Every structure is written in structure tokens, then in C-alpha cells.
N, C-alpha and C positions, 0 to 999 in steps of 0.2 A: 244431500242431507237425508239421513235415515229416518224412517218413521217408526215410532214405538209399536210393538206388536199389538195387534187387535185380533179378536176372535169373534166369529159369528157362526150360526148353524144354518146349513142349507141341506135339504134332503136328508135330514136327521144325522148329519155329520158335521164335526167341527171343521171350519174353514179358517186357516191361519194366514194372516196377512201382516207384513211388516217385519221389523227387526226385533228379535227376542234376545239377542246376544249383544251385550254392551261390555266390551273388554276395556279395562283401564290398565295403563302401564304399571308394572310393579314399582314399588319404591323401597329403598333400603331401610332396614332397621339397624341402627348403630348404637353402640355402647358409649355414652357420653363420658363415662368414668374411665374408659380404657382407650383413649386416643381415637375415638370414633371408629372402633373396630366393627367390621360387618358381622352381624349376628343372624341376619335373615332378611326376608323381604315381605312386604305386604302384598297381597294378591287379591285386590278388590274385584268383585264381580256383582253384577245385577242379576236378580232372578225374577222371572215373571211367572206368576201362578195363574192357572186357569181353574177357577173355583165354580163348580156347578151348583146352583141353588135347588135344582130338582123341583119338588112339589112346593118348596117355600118361595119360589120366584114371585108368586102373586103378592106375598107380603112385602117384599122389597120394592117391587114396582109401585105398589099402592102408596108407600111412604112418599115417593117422589111426586105423588099426586095429592098429597094432603089427607090420606086416608089410613086408618089403622085397622088392618084386617086381623081376624082371629079365626079359630075353627071351632066347630061344634060337632059332637057325636050325635048322629040322627039314626043310629042303628036301633030299631025297635026291640031287638033281642039283648041289648046291652043294659046291664043293671044301672049304669050311670048315663043313660040316654039323656040328651039335653045339656050335658056338661060343656061349658065354653072354656076354651084354652087360649091363654095369652101369657107367655109367648106361643106363637103359632105352632101347632102340632099337626102334621099331615095325617097321622093315624091316632086313633083313640088308644091310650095306654092300657085300658081295661079290656076291650073286646078286640083290639087290633084292626077294627074296620076303618075304612077311609073316612075322615072327617069332612064336613061341609064347611066351605070357606064363607065367613060372614063379615060384614062391615060393622065394626064396633066403635067407630069414631064418635058417634053421639053418646054412647055409654061412657067412653073415656072422658069426654068433655063434661058430662054431668056428674060422674061419680068417682073419678080417679083421686086417690089420696095416698100419701106416703105411709107405707106400712113400717118400714125401717129405713135407715140410711147410714152411709159411711162416707167420711171425707178423706180423700187420698191426696197427700201432700207430694208424694214422689211416685213416678210410674215408670213403665218399661221404655225401652229404647225407641219403639215405633209409635208411641202415644202421640196423637195430634190434638187431644183435648187440652184446653187451658187448665192449668193447675191453680188452686186445688180443684180436683174433680169431686163433684158432689154426687156420688152414686146414690140412687134411691131405688127402693123396692116399692112397686106400686100395686095397690089392690083396687079392684073394680067391683061394683055391685053385679052380682049374677055370674061372676067369673071364678072358676075354681082354682086358678093358679095365680101366681104373682110374677109380675114382669120387672126385670132389673133394667134400669136405664140411668139417665143422668139429668140433673137439674141445671139449667143454663143460667138462671137468674135467682138471686135471693139465697137465703139460708134454709136448709131443710129442717123439718120438724115432724115428728111422728104424728100422723093424723091430718097433716096439712093437705088442703085441697089443691090439686094441680091440674093443669090442662096440657094436652099435647101440642107441640109445635113441630113443623115438618120443614126439612130443607128441600124446598121445591125449586130454588134457583141454584143450579150447579150441584145437583144431588150426587152422592157417592154410590148410591144403590147398596148401602150397608146399613147396619143398625144405627150408625151415627147420624143418619138422616132423621131420626126421631129423638126429640128431647122434651123436656117438661119445664113449665114455668108456673109460678103461683097464680091462682085464680085472681083476676083483676089486672094482670100485666097488660100493658098497652102494646099494640103492634109495633110502634116506633122504638120500643125498648128491646125488641128481639135481636138475637145475633144475626149477622149478615147472612142472607140467603134463606133465613127461616121465616115462616109465616104460620098463622093458625090454620 
């Protein structure tokens, strides 16, 4: 039995373990209108991507622990010193200095509100979110940027107060580990694997 490919880093190098190549037999493509004449073959292949988070790794790790991390410019020479960024930005877009990582979970719980929203009835081939997807842009007190995410419960409305929920059980270590629900939502109403 083959093991799907896994990657870890040791001595600052990628270490690759397992099977990254999953070949599937070709199947014929036939013309049903011409006596099932052969026109070609399907050639299915699985691809494994190794995606490095670099300086953003702290953000994705924290989601799995129920925390929402942001960054802040602390460069005393920056005209915009003190600016807080969510989504997470490793470097200040104004002075290009390295930002400080901060925990903004409490700010999100106390001040997050829907800035704008969009409801998506159809999505791409690899979408795993339940449709319709309720995309929301979220603003926070004291944060200079707006975060795009999705609402798991309820119907979005501009100005609506929301709180973050985190996929702590079986996290994917992607942005999908963060979602939002209206203020007042009970823990037993949350999607499977999510908690406050």
C-alpha cells in the first residue's frame, strides 16, 4: 500500500517521503454518434503541490489554535507606523519594513462587522465550501485593511456584527480554517470541526 506524499523540513531542506505519483490507466474517448469510433484517451494524473507559507506560516498555524493573527508596522521612521494589517502582511506596504505579528482575536470578537458581501451560487471545480457561498468582507476597529472570508451561518447584511470561528478539529492549515458567524450564534450551531 502506497503512502501519499508528505514533506517536512530538516536542516533547512525539504525532506520528501512517500508516493507523489499516482498513475491512473487511460480510458478511451469514443464517438457515440459514429459507431463508438475511438477519438482519443483520457489521461488522468494526480498532482501534488508543495506550497511554502514563508513568513505567513504563523497566521495559518494560529488559525488551527483558534487565534487570528495580524501584523503591525512598528517602524518609527514609517509615516504609517502603528498600522494594523488583516489580511496578514509580512512587510509594511509603505516603508517595506518587516511587520510585527500581533494577536487580534479579541479585536475581531469585539468589533468585526460585514463591510460588504456577495453570495456565490456556482463556483469552480475544486471548491469544497457548501453553496451558496456567502463571501463577506470584514472590517475591524483599528485595522486599516479589510479581510475577505465567508459566513458559515445566517444571511449576510452590511454592518452586521460577526465573530470568528476556527476549524480546530481536523484543520486544513488554509484560509478555510477561518469563518464567521453572526454575534449570538451558539457553539452547538457551528459547522463540524469549528469552535469559537
